[in-house]
C-alpha positions in Angstrom: -170.2 176.2 24.1 -168.5 174.0 21.6 -170.9 172.6 19.2 -170.6 169.3 17.6 -168.2 168.7 14.9 -168.0 166.7 11.8 -166.8 163.0 12.2 -164.0 163.3 10.5 -162.6 165.9 12.7 -163.2 163.8 15.9 -159.9 163.0 17.6 -160.3 159.7 18.9 -163.0 158.8 16.8 -163.2 154.9 15.7 -162.2 154.5 12.5 -163.0 151.1 10.8 -160.0 148.7 10.6 -158.2 151.3 13.4 -156.8 150.1 16.7 -158.3 153.4 18.4 -161.7 153.8 19.8 -164.1 155.7 21.6 -165.6 159.1 19.7 -166.4 162.3 21.2 -169.1 164.9 20.3 -167.5 167.7 21.8 -164.9 169.3 24.1 -166.7 168.7 26.9 -166.8 164.9 26.3 -163.0 165.0 25.3 -162.0 166.3 28.5 -164.1 163.6 30.1 -162.3 160.7 28.2 -159.1 162.4 28.7 -159.4 161.1 32.7 -160.0 157.4 30.9 -157.3 157.3 28.6 -155.0 154.8 28.6 -151.5 156.3 29.3 -150.4 154.4 25.9 -153.2 155.9 23.8 -152.2 159.5 25.5 -148.7 158.9 24.8 -149.9 158.1 21.2 -151.5 161.0 21.0 -149.1 163.7 22.2 -145.5 163.4 21.6 -142.4 165.7 21.5 -143.3 165.9 17.1 -146.7 166.5 17.4 -150.1 167.0 19.7 -153.2 165.9 18.4 -155.4 167.5 21.1 -153.9 170.8 19.8 -154.3 170.1 16.3 -157.9 169.0 16.8 -159.0 172.0 18.6 -157.3 174.1 15.8 -158.8 172.3 12.8 -162.0 171.1 14.4 -163.2 173.8 16.6 -161.0 176.7 15.1 -160.0 177.8 18.6 -156.4 178.9 18.1 -156.1 180.4 21.9 -156.9 177.1 22.9 -155.0 174.9 20.5 -152.0 176.8 21.2 -152.1 176.6 24.8 -152.7 172.7 24.2 -149.9 172.7 22.0 -147.5 174.2 25.1 -148.9 171.3 27.7 -146.2 169.5 29.0 -148.6 166.6 30.2 -151.8 164.8 30.9 -152.7 167.4 34.0 -151.8 170.3 32.0 -154.2 169.3 29.2 -157.0 168.5 31.7 -156.5 171.9 33.4 -156.1 174.0 30.1 -159.5 172.3 28.7 -161.2 172.9 32.2 -160.4 176.6 32.1 -161.2 176.9 28.5 -164.5 175.1 29.1 -165.5 177.2 32.0 -164.5 180.8 30.3 -166.8 179.5 27.4 -169.8 178.9 29.2 -169.1 182.2 31.6 -169.1 184.1 27.7 -172.4 182.3 27.0 -174.0 183.3 30.0 -173.5 186.7 30.0 -174.3 187.1 26.5 -177.2 185.3 27.4 -178.0 187.6 30.5 -177.1 191.2 28.8 -179.5 189.8 25.3 -182.8 192.0 25.0 -186.2 190.3 27.0 -189.3 190.2 24.6 
């Protein structure tokens, strides 16, 4: 699944002297944090000019497909749905890889 990323690549990572707080280690945690994020914080990260979720995924994980989907999101519910779908797809892909690996 999605691996841990460097601290400098984390969206929402607490930075000394920053007003933003709450760190996340991976995409699953980011999806969970999304449901607890204030509307003000969400609106700071997603505007008509930028989408920090999309940028974070593109540059921290290199998942261009997910980043493009997030860039087209219109609201918090879209972001949550897109993240849930991608995480589920990655989990299924990982399970198939494990199940198809030779034994022994």
